[in-house]
N, C-alpha and C positions, 0 to 999 in steps of 0.2 A: 775641636767642635764636635758636638754629638748631633747626629741626625735622626729625626723621627717624623711620623705623619702628623700634620696639624689637624686632621679630621678623624682621628682614631675614635671609634664609638666605644664608650665605657659602659659595660653592663653592670647594673647594680647587683644582680644575682651572681656575678662572678666573684665577689668579694665575700669570703666565708667569715672573715674576722669581724666581730662586732665593733672593734676599734676602728677598723677601716671603713665599715658602713657609716660610721658617724661622720665621715669626711665627704659623703655623697648624698644627694637628694634622691627623692623617689623615682626620678627618671634616670639615674645612673650618672648624672653630671655633677661636677664639683659643687660642694655645698654652697649655696647662696648665702650671702651675709648681709645684704641690704636691708635697711629699715625704712620706716615711713619718713624719717628725717633725711636719709640720703635720697630717697625718692623725691622729697620736696625740693632738695637742692637741684636734682636733675630738672625738675619741672620749672623751677624759677630761672635756671640757666637757659632753658629752652624758650620760656615765655617772655621774661623781661629782657628783651634784646633791642634790636634796632627799631622795633615797632613803637617803643615808648617815646622815642625822640620825635616821632611825627604826630603825637597826639594833640599837642597845642594847635598845630595846623588843622587837624581833623575837627577839633572842637570849634575852631574859628569858622569853619565851613558850615557847621551844624547849629552852633549857637548854644546859649546857656541851658535851654530846655532839652532839645533833641540830643545834644552831645553827651551829657552825663547819662541820659536815658538809654542811648544806644550802648554805651559802655557797660552799664549794669545789665542790660539785656543779653549781651554777648557773654558776660562773665557767668550769668545764671545758666544759659544754654550750654556753655562749655563744661561747667561743672556737672550739670544734670546728665549730659550724654557721657561724660567720662566715667561716671559711676556705672552706667550700663556697660561700657566697654571693659571696665575692670572686672565685671562679673563674668565676662566672656573669655578671660585668660585661660581658664580651664573649661573643658566641655566633656559631657553635657552638664555636670554639676559644677558650680562655681567654686567649691571648696575641695572636693575629692576627685574631680574629673581629670582627664588627660591634659597635660600642659600644651599650650600653643605658643610658640616662641616668637612669631611675628604677627603683624596685622593681617597679612595674607592668609596665614594659617587659621587665624581666628574666623576669617570670612569663609574659608573653605570648610571649616567644621560646622558652621551654622547655616550658611547660605548655599555655598557650592556654585557650580556652573560658571557662567560667563562673568558673574559678579566678582569672582576671584581675580580674573584678569583685569577688570575695571578697577578694582581696589588697588592692584599692583601699579597700574598706570597712574592713578591718582596720588597714591602714596609716594612712589619713587620720583614721579615728576615733581611733586611738591617739595620733596627733600632736596632735589637737585636745584630747584628754584631758590630755596632758602639758602643753600650754601653759596650760590651766586650772589644773592642779596646781601649776605653777610660779608662777602669779599668786598662788595661795593661800599658797604657801610663802614667797615674797618678802615679802608683806604681813605674815606672821607674824613674820619676822625684823625688819622695820622696826618693828612694834609692840613687839617684845621690847626694842629699844633704848630706847624711850620708857618702857616699864614698868621696865626695869633701873634707869634714872635715878630713877624714882619711888620704887622700893624702896630705893635707896641713900640717898635724901633723907628718906623717911618711915618707914622700917622694913620688915621682911619680912612683917609681919602685915597691912599695908594692902592692900586689894583692887587698887587701881591699874587699874581696868577701862578698857580702851581699845578702840575699834572698829577693825576691820580695813579698813573701807570707804574711808576717806580715803587710806590707804596703797596700796590696790589702784588707786585713781584715779591716784596719783602714778606707780606702776609702769606703768600703761597709757599715760600721757602719754609716758614715756620710750620705751616700745615703739613708739608711733606714729611717733616721730622715727626710731628705728633700723630700723623696718620699711621705710623707704624705700631702705635698702641694696639695690641691685638683685638680687644673687644670692649663692650660696654662695662663689663665688670671691673675693668682697670681704670675707669674714668672718674671714679668718685672724688678723688683729690682735685682733679681739674674742674669738675662741676662746682665743688665748694668754693674754690678760688674765684671762679667766674661769678657765682652768686654774690660773693662779697663785693666784687667789682661793680655789679649791677646796682646794688644798694648804694654804693659810693657815688657813682655818677648821677643816679637818679636823685639822691639827696642834695648833691651840689646844684643840680638844675633847679630843684625846687627852692633851695635857699636863695639862689641868685635871682629867681623870679619874685620871691617874696620881697627881697631887698629892693628890686626895681619898683614893685607896686608901692612900697612904703616910703620910698625915697623922695616922693613929691615931684614937682615938675608937671609936665604935660602928661596926663593919664592916657593910657591906650583906649582907643574907641572899641567898645564891645556892644553886642546886641543880643536880645533873646533868640533871634533867629540866625545869628552869625553874620557872615559877610553881606553887605547890603547891595541889592541890585540897583544899578544906575549910579552907584558911588564907588564901590570896590570892583565890581564885576558886572558883566552883562547878564541877562536872564538865562541864556544858554550856558554860560560859564558857571553860573550858580548851580544849575542842575548837574552838570558833569562833575563839578568839584564835590557836590554833596555825595554822588554815587561813589566817587573815589575815596572820600573820607570814610565811608561805611566800609570799604574794602580794607583800608588801613587799620581800622579798629578790629576788623575780623582776623587780620594777620597778626595783630598784637596778642591774640589768644591761641596761637597755633602750637599745639603740642600733641594733639591726638595721634599724629603720625608716628610718634616715638613712645606713646604710652605703654603699649604692649612690651616693647623692648626694655623700658624702665621697670615694668612690673616683674620681668623675668630676672631682675637682679635682686628681688626681695626674698628674704628667707620665709619658709613656709609657715612657721608658727612659733609662738603666738604673737599677734593674731594671724589669721589666714592672709594670703597675699592680696585678695580682693579687698579685705577690710583695711589693710595697711595702705593699699593704693588709693582707696577712697579718702582716707585721712590725709595722705600726701597731696591728693588733688585739692581738698578742701583748704589746706594750709597754702598750697601753692597759688591757687586761683584767688583766694582772699588776699594774700599778701600782694600779689601783682595788681589786683583791682584797686587796692588802697593806693599803691604807687601810681597807677595810671590816673586815678582821679586827681591826685596831687599834681603830677606832671602836666596833665591835660588842662585842668581848670586853672591852676595857678599860672601856668604858661600862657594861657589865653588872657588871663587878667593882666599879665605883664606886657604882652605884645599886642593884644587886641586882634582886630581883623587883619593886621599885617603880619601875624605870626609866621615865622619861617618854616619851611618843610622839615628841618631838623634844627631844633632850638638850641643845641649846643654848638653845632658846626655851621649854622646859617648866620652866625655873627649878629644875633640879637644882643649878645654880650661881648664886650671887648676887654673889660677889666673886672677883677684882677686877672691879668692874663695868665699868671702862674697857676691859679686855681682852675681856669678853664682848660689849660694844658693838661693838668692832672686829670680832670674829668674825662677829657678825650683819650688820654692814655688808658684810663679804666675801661672805657667803651672798647678800645682795641683789644685789651687783655680779655675782657669778657667775651668778645666775639671769637677770640681764638678757641675758647672752651666750647662756646655754643655751636661753632662750625663742626667740632668733633661729635657733639651729641647728635646732630642731624645727619652727619655723613656716615656714622658707624653702621646704621641699618643697611645703607646702600653697600657698603664694603662687604658686610657679612652675607647679604643676599647673593651677590655676584660670586663670592668665594665659595659659599656652600653649594650653589648650583654648579659651578665649575668642577668642584670636587666630586659631586654626584655623577657628572657626565664623563669625567676623565679620571677615575679613581686611581689608575695606575700610572698617571703622569706625575713624575717626581718634581717637575718644575712647579706644578700646581699644588701638590699635597705635601711636598717636602718642607721640613722646617729645620733649621740649624740652631743649635744652642751655643751662644757666645757668652763667655764670662766677661762682664763689664766691671772694671774696678770701681768699688764703692757702690755698685748698682746691682750686684748679684748676677743671676743668669737671665739672658734675654733671648727670646726666640726670634729668629729672622727667617722669613719666607721670601724666596725670590719673586714668586708670583705676587705676593702682597706688596712687595717693594715696587714692582713695575706697574701693577694695576692701580694702586692707591696714588702713586706719584703722577700717573697719567691723568687720573680723575682730577686731582688738585690743579694741574696745569691747564686742563681744558676749562674748568670752572673759572679760573683766573682770566683766561683769554676772552671768554664770553663776557665776564664782568668788565673788561677793558673796553669791549665794543659797545656795550649797552649800559653805561653807568647812570641810569635814571633812577633815583632813589624812591621818591614817593609813588610814582606810577608803577614801578616794579613791585613795590610792597603791596599795593593795592590789588594788582593782578594776581599775585601769589595767593593772597588772602581769599580773594573771590573764588579762585579756581579750586581751592582745596577745603574751604570752610564747610560747604554743604556736604560733599560726599564723605569726607573722612571724620568730621566733627559731629555731623547730624544724621546723615542718611544711613550709613552702615551701622553705627551703634544702635539706632532705633529699630532697624530691620532685624538685627541679631537679637535684640531684647524681645521683640515680638515673637521670634522663632523659639527662643529659649523658654519663654513663659507660655508658649502655645496659645497665644491670644486669639479669640474668635474675631473674624472679620466683622466690622461695623459695631463692635462693642464700644462702650464709652471710652475706655483707655485707648483702644486701637485707633479710634476716630480722632482723638485730640493729638495723639502722637503723629498721625499722618498729617494733620493740619499744620502742626509745628514744622514737620519736615518740608512741606510744600512752601510754607512761608519763608523758611530760610533759603530754599532754592530760588525763590524770586529775589530776595535780598542779594544773593550771590550773583545773579544775572545782571542786576542794575550796577552792582559794584564792579563787575567785570567790564561792562560797557564803559563806565567812567574811567577805568584805568587804561583801556585800550585807546580811548580818545586822548587821554594825557600822553600816552607813549607816542601817538601819531604826531601830536603838537611838538613834543620834545625832539622827535627825529628830523623835523623840518629844517632846523638850524644846527643840528649836531654834526661835528666833525670828529671821528673816532681818533683816539690816541693823542688829542691836543688838549692843552690846559684850558679849562673854562675861564671866561673873563670874570 
């Protein structure tokens, strides 16, 4: 084994040879090779996740008018603000300025002060929440495979109660292994696989929904305004569910937290990173919006006001059981990759900060090179092994204690959507363009920001109320009925 430091700074000016220079970017780091296509794969992996499965339920709460309108509004806002954030990757000039490697560094460059700490709390708190949410969702999908086979064998009226806990442990073990992947630059293959999986299970869900609608029989009851007060829900339940549905849709577009890290994998030219990232965002958001409309609207048409919170694992479908099993396996495989996309920024932040604070500690900065048969040379860091394993274990334990799918998704979406997707990108865009206060553009950007803040508040309120209701009858580590 060969030992070296994992955080050795490489200076571009130290390499005299032109051939060697070609292997490094303008900041002295290894040449970035990502394109708008790999960026799109990362975005699709991050965005089309567990959120897509709750969209039929969300549309059921909002109805045929408000449901699609809210989906389109969030897609437009997400893309619009992501273009602003892409221009902030370099500062002060979006093409030739200094690179910022993380969201926090971007905020520090343009805004500074306490806003850097607020950004860190919002971003890393959100990332932690998402990894917990994905642990919950992956286990639900794995449980659904087992229950689907039970229903197929014993009939649809059998309870087939199965605990999520063993499957969360399986998911955590897989993540412990994958978490040893050093950084974002080595994740392209996993993101492409995950993106393929997301298209697979979303397409299966849409196909089954269309078959249900076209199959005749009793058609599901739908309405322009969603679930009906006095028939499906009480007046207060309608309000709370509407708030929660907005939070679920907001969560379905969450990728601003990793946008800068994705952009840092793109090669400089041609085109420049910000243009390539904007193209990746357009492709990613357009693709996901198309699938969201299909899954949400067709799912609502199939199940009506009784749409389950997760339309592939809530057993709106029982047959063909093998196809539903395959779809749920695709969900689990996709979330394996999505978990890594969202946890890598956390890993890198903690490791870089630790290396800066204790640069001479060999446990933290040391890396050992191991020759893996048929796999080449692989770097192992003892600190990375201990820290990343501990993180995965802790998130899995929290997921076991609070396995509430819809309420958890809504709360994450509400808490992160405004600060990370709207507020910081708008504030940095205003600072970058040096906009005058109360000018026309400054005014409508501020109005947009405050409107999204109000949306986040009501969505958070709905999710908290849902969590309170779920906690009343919940017993941790036991199989649901």
